[in-house]
N, C-alpha and C positions, 0 to 999 in steps of 0.2 A: 405622405406628401399631399399638399393641397392641390386641387384641380388647377388653380392659377399658376402655382409654382411648376406644376408638371408641364403646362403649356409653354411656360417660359423656357424650361430646360429643353423642350422639344424643338425650340427654335434654333438651338445651337447645333451646327453640323458636326457630325461625329469626327473625331480625330483632329479637330481644329480648336485652337484657343486664342492665341495672340491676335490674329487678324480679325477675329469675330468678337473680341472683348468689347463690352459696352462702355458707357461713361456714366458717372454718377455726379449729380449736382446736389450738394448739401445746402439747403435753402432755409433761411430764417424767415418765418412768417410774421414776426413782430409780436407785439403784446396783445393784439385782439382787433384793432381797427383795420379792416381790409384796405383802407386808403393809405396805410403806412407801408404796403409792399413796395419794393423798389422796381424800377423799370426793368432792371436785369432779371429780377425774379419772375416778372410777368412773361418775359421772353423765354426763359427756361421752362416755365410751365406750359407754354404754347407748343413747345417741341417735344415734350415728354412722351415716351411710350408707356412708362409705368410711374405711378405716383405712390410712394409709401409715406404716409403722413400721420403724425399724431392727431388724435381727435380734434383738439383745439386748433391745430394748424389747418386741418382739412376744411373746416368751416370758413377759413379766411381765403384759401387758395383755390377752392374748387371752381369758382366762377371763371377762372382763366385757363382751364383745361380745354384742350381741343376734343372734339367728339371721338370716342373710341379709346381714350386713354384708360389703361387698366388701373383700377384703384382697389387692389385686393384686400387691404385692411378694412376698407369701408364696405366691401362686398361680403364680408363675413367669412372669408376663407381661412383667416388666421386670427389668433388672439392678438390683441393690441399690446404686446409686451415688447420690451427693448430687444430681447433675443430673437423673437419672431421677426421683428422688423429688420434687424440686421441680416438674418438668414435670407429673407426675401430680396433685400437689396443686392446681396452677393450673388444669389442665383440669377436674378434678372440681368445683372452686369455681365456675368459669365455667358449669358445667352445673347449678348450683343445688343442689349436694349439701352435706350437712353432713360436713365432713372433719375427721378427727383425725390430726394429724401427731405421732406419738409418737417421742421420742428418749430414749436412755438418759441418766440423770442429770437435769439441769435445762436447759430450753431457753435460759435466759439465759447459759449457759456454752457454748452450741453456736453457733459462728460461721455455719454453714450455715443454721441456723434463723433467725438474725437477717437474713441475706440474703433468705430466703424471705419474711419479714414485710415487708421493704421493697418487694419485688416486688408483693405483694398490695396494700399501701397505695397503690402507684403506679397500680393499676387500680381502686381504690375498693372492693376486696373486704374485708369486715369480718373481723376475726380477734380471738382472745383468747389469752391465755397462762395455762396452768395450771402453776404452778411444781412442780418435783419436787425431791427431795433430791439435791444435787450429790454426785458420787462422792467427792470429797475430804473432804467433811464426814461423809457417811453411813458410809463405810468406816472412818474414824478413830474414830467413835463406836462402831461394832461391834467394833473391835479393842481398845477400852478405852484409847485414846490421847487424853488431853485436849489440846486446842489452846491453852487458856488456863487460868490458875488465879487464885487470889485476888490475887496480886501483879500480874497483868495483863501482857500482852506483845502486840506486834504479831504478826499472822498473815499470811503471804504464801503465795499459791497460784501454783505454777510448773508449766507444761507443759514437761517436759524436751525434747520434740521441737521446740518452737518458740521456747524462751527464747533471747534474744540475749546478747551479751557484757555489755551494760549491766545486764541482769537478774541475771546471775550475780555481777557485781561488787557490786551492791547487797545481795543476800541474803548474800553472803560477808562483807561488812563489818558486817552488823547482827547483833543477838542475837535476831531475830524467829524465831518458830516457822515453819518452811518446810514446806509440804505439797506434795510433788512428785508429779505424775502422770507415770508413766514406763512402760516395759515391763521385764520381768524381766531381760533380757540387758543393759540399760543401767544397772542400779542401781549396779554397781561404778563405772562411768564417771562417773555423776552424783555419787557420793560423792567421787571424786577431784577432780571439777570444783569442788565446794564447798570442799574442803580447799585447793586451789590459789587459790581466791578469798578465803580468809581464815578459814574455819571451822576450829576445832581438830579434830585427828583423834579426840579422845576425846569429841566431841559425840555424845550419844545419837541413835540412829535406829531406827525400827521400819519393817518392810517387810511389807505385807499383800497377798496375792493372793486372788482370788475373794471379795472383801469382801462382807459381808452375806448370803452364801449358806452352806449347810452344808458347802461345800468350802473355806471360808475358812481360811487359815493365816497366822500372824503370827510374825515373827522379830524379836527385839530384839538390837541390837548397837551399835557406834559407827561413825562414818564411816570410821575406820581399819581396822575389823575386819569390816565388813559382807560384803565379798566372801568372806572366809574362813568366816564363819558360814554363808553360803548354800551354799558348796561342801561344808562339813562335813555340812550337812543334805541333801546330794545334790540340791539344787534347781538348782544350777549345776554344770557346763553342762547345758542342757536343750534338747531339740528343740522345746519350747514356750516358747522365749525371748521370743516376741512377746506373751506374756500380760500384760495390763495389771496394774500394781501401784500402790499408794499408799504413798509413803514419807513419814514424818513426822520431821523433823529438829529437834532442840532439847531443852532440859532438861525442858520441860513433858510430853513423852512418854516420860520415862525409864522403864526397865524396872521399877524398884522400884514406880512408880505403876501400871504396867500389870498387874503381878502381882495388885494389889488390884482393878483396874477392868475386867479382861477378863471381863465378864459373859457374853459370847456364846460364846466358845470353851470356857468352863469349864462349860457345861451338861453334865449327867451322861451324856447319850447323843449328844454333839455329833458329827455326821457319820456316825453309825451307820446302816447300811442295814438296816432291820428288815422282815422278811417278815410280812405279816398275812394268813394264809390264811382269809379270809372274803369274802363278797360285798361289793361296793363300798358298798352301802347299810348293811350291818351294821357295816362297818369305819369309817364316817365319823367318829364321835366318838372312837373308839380312835385312829385315825390323827392326829386333831387333838391329842389328848393327847400322843402320841409326838412330834409336831412341837414341842410346848411344851418338851420335854426336849432338843431339838436334833437329833432323829433324822430320817431320811428314810424314811418308810413306803412300802412297796410292797404293794399289795393284790392278792392272787391268789385268785380264787374256787376253792374246792375242791368246792363242791356247786352244782348247778343246781336251780331250783325249777320244778316242772311241775304242772299241774292234776291232780286225782284222776282215775283211770281211769273211774270211774263217778260223775258229778256229782249223781246223784239224791238221795243222802243229804244233801249240802250244800244242795241246793235246798229240801228239806223243812225243814231246820233254820233256814234264813234266813226262810222263810215262817212258821215257828213263832215266831221271834223277833219278827216284826212283829205276829202275832196274840196275843201275850201268853202264850206257852207257858213262858217262862223267867223266873226271878227274877234269875239272874246269867248273864253271859257272861265267860269267862276267856280272856285272850290270853297265850300262853306264848312268843311270838316276834314279831318285826317281820314275818316272812313270813305269820303268821296274820292280822295286821292287814291286810296287803296283799291277802290272799286274800278276806277279807270285804269289803273296800273294792271290789274288782273285781266281786264278786258283787252288791253293792249297785248299782253303776253299771249292771250288766247289767239289773237290775230297775227302774232309774230311781229308786232310793232314795238318801238321803243320811244324814248323821249324826243327823237328827231321828228316825230309826227306832229309836234307842237310848233314846228317852224312856220313863221308867218302869222301865228295866232297870238293875241295878247292874253296873258294869264293873270287872273286875280285870285288872291287868297284872303280868307276872312280874318286871319290872325297869324301870329308868329308860329304856332305849332303847325298849322296847315302849311305855312310857307316852308318850314323845315322839312316836312314830309315831301313837298314838291322838289326841294333841293336835293334830297336823298334820291329822288327819282331821276335827277339830272335836269330839272326844269327850274329856272330862276324866275319867280313871279314878277310881272310888271307892275302890279298894284297890290299893296298891303295897306290897310287902314292906318293913317297916321295918328288917329285918336282911338276911340272905342273899338275894341276888337269884336265886332258883331256885324250882323247884316246891316244895321243902321249906320255903323261906322264905315262900312264899305261903300254904302250909298253916298255918304258925305264926300268921299273922294272920287267917286266914279264920274267920268266925263259924260255929258249929255251927247246923244247921237248928233253928228254933224254930217250931212250928206256930202259936203265938200271934201272933208278929210277922211271919212269912214266909208270905204267902198262897199262894205257889207254892214247890214243893220241888225244882225242876229247874234244872240248870246246863247251859249250852251251852258245849262245849269244842272249838273248832276247832283242829286240830293237824296236825302232820306225820305221815306214814304210819309213821315209825320212832320216834315218841315213846315214852318209857317210861310205865309205869302208875302211877308214884308219886303223881301228882296225883289221878288217878281214884280210886285206892284210898283215899287220905286223905279225899277229899270224901264218898265212900260211907260211910266209917266215922263221919263227922260227921252222917250222916243225910240227905245230899243224893242225889237221883237225877241221874245224869250222862249227857248225850248226847255221847259221845266221837266226834267227827266228823272224818274225814280231809278237811282243807281243802286240802292240797297234798302233793305227793310230792317227796322229795329224791332226786336222782340225782347220781352223780359228775360233776363238771364236766369239760369238755374240757381237755386239757393246755395249760399256758401256752406262750407263744412259746419257741422253742429257746434264745434268749438268756437268758430267765429260768430255764429248766431247767438250763442250764450254770452259771448263777450259784449256784443252789441246791446243785448237786452239787459245784461247784468251789470253794466257800468265798467266793463273792462277797457273801454276806449276813453281817452281823455277828451278827444274832439272828433267831430265828423265834418268834412267839407262837402257841402252840397253845391254843385256847379250848374244845376238846372232844376226845374220843377219835376221833370221826369226822374231824376236821380232820387228825389225825395219819395215820390210815389213808389218807384220800383224797389228801393231799399226796404221801405216799410213792408212792401208786399212780399219780398223774398226772404227777409231776415227778421222783421219785427221792428218796433219803434225803439230808437236809442234810449238808453236809461236817462233818468232825469239829472244825473250829475254830469253827463257828457256835454261839453261845450258845442253848441250848434253854430256853424259859420256858413253863411249863404252868400252867393255871388251877386245877388241883386234883389230888388223889392219883390218881383214876381215869385222868385224862388223862396224868399222869406215868407211870403203870404201862404204859399203851399205848405211850408213847414209848420206854420202856425195852425193851419187848417187840420193838420195831423196831430195837433196837441203838443207841438214842440215850441220851446221858447228860443228865440233867436238871440244869441249872445254877440255875434260878430256879423257885420254887414260890410262887404267890400265897398270901398269908395268909388270904384269903377268896375264894370262887369268884365273882369279878366281873372283867370285862375291865379295868375301871379300876384295880382293885387289882393286877392282873397287870402292867399298864403301869408302875405306880408301883414294883412290886417290881423290875422290870427296870431302872428308873432308879436305884434304890438300889444295885443290883448294879454298874451303871456308875460310880456315885459312889465305891463302895468300891475299884474297880479304879483309878480316878484317884488316890485318896488313897494307895493302896499304891505306885503308880508314883512319886508325888512324894516319899514318905517314903524310897523306895529310891534316889532321884536318877536314875531312869530316864526315858527319853522315852516318853510315853504313846502307845500304839498301839491302834488298834481291833482287835477280834478277827480281822477279815479281813486285816489287815496283818501278822499274826504268821506266822512260819514254820509250815507245817502240821505238826501233831503227831498221833500216833495217840491216839484216845480210845476207851476201852472203856465199854460200858454198865455202869452201876452195878447190882449185884444187889440185889434187894429182900429 
């Protein structure tokens, strides 16, 4: 018996069964995109004591587990076989645990899950089923392949590995749309089987691998040409011939329709690996925006944040904030908000200490950090999200309306003097306080460094000159095929000084404008490839070519 199973059994009081029986949730994790989990699935995961998940399902659901949830299959205490999983589910349920049994796709399409439900029912253990999106349906939708249209048609779902002669004869003799679950190396054989069963060789077929993920690829062909199409694309023969695929056979999924309906693979940065050299907290909203364009962001911190060497100045400023020394407090970064929040917690204070003080935030991300703290800023730049933008909207000091003329400015040790000088010019007194120090972060893992230098990333977003210097310092210079995107002219100049060619420049100095500019660049590349009749390739897929820094 595994150590985990033994712990679960030990939790069941001797001589009791019914009152201490657990509960099992059979949960469908969908075809691969974590965003396709249902709200009910997320709720069940948050309450689970034990998660028993197939490997593909685990990668989708793990982000929603509460701390302390037992995941024995992933902890290596049992082999990941159906019988082992069923045994662990039963033992955990007998021990009074809330168990989630997560499977890829939908539990109703999983024969092993059905057998497990019957076994639980036989012992009187309660269970529920949270449906998930079945692979056949979800992958076809993400591939832009309709299964039915206004004229209507039957839809048949076939598992190529278990289909019998009668099944092939029926689908071969019909005009139904056939959705076939297979593996890559059997696609050609499946097409031949359908032809021999009565389907015409010119019947359209689409083949999709890694459906609903940013690795998804779809090929359109006919039953008679699909093998040649996959070989021309160098997909076959393949050492990964056992990769699952979904093939849709029938006129409803014709390539002419897919060209108009392929919404997922036509995203401007689809499949691009984009390096975001910022801390995870700073990069959160930027990474989410990149994902909406189809990219795969990779966050690599280039700076580390540490407390000031001498905290006395910060201590005095926070006490002054509480005692009414300041009219304004201005936050120029998320790190500044975090530094004040930590100092408040040290003194036992909370957001109520800001009562009567006007609060300014340099941009949307800083404003969100304040709102999370319980503080709604009074001033956020209406235009450029920078110190200059903040000064544009900042009111000059007026002795009639402003009882206090002092501003508290908690900042990094390397901050520029733009904001201080501007406020002083408008008549304000400024307490410019070092709230935190920024130091160069530790180098990323060797695998990431090799990807940066070897062309493994399609693009890198530089949001400041320091991110350029620090990334090159800790990881090396990005490869010459990598698209370089910069937030502004100063950052672009620093990139050029380090021998990088700047491909994308944000129209305004904000991280969201930078991401949008990169998406537009990707869209232009896609349009140019289509117009030239070329196969679109990501920058990292192109043959390495020498790039020279553009002179200013």
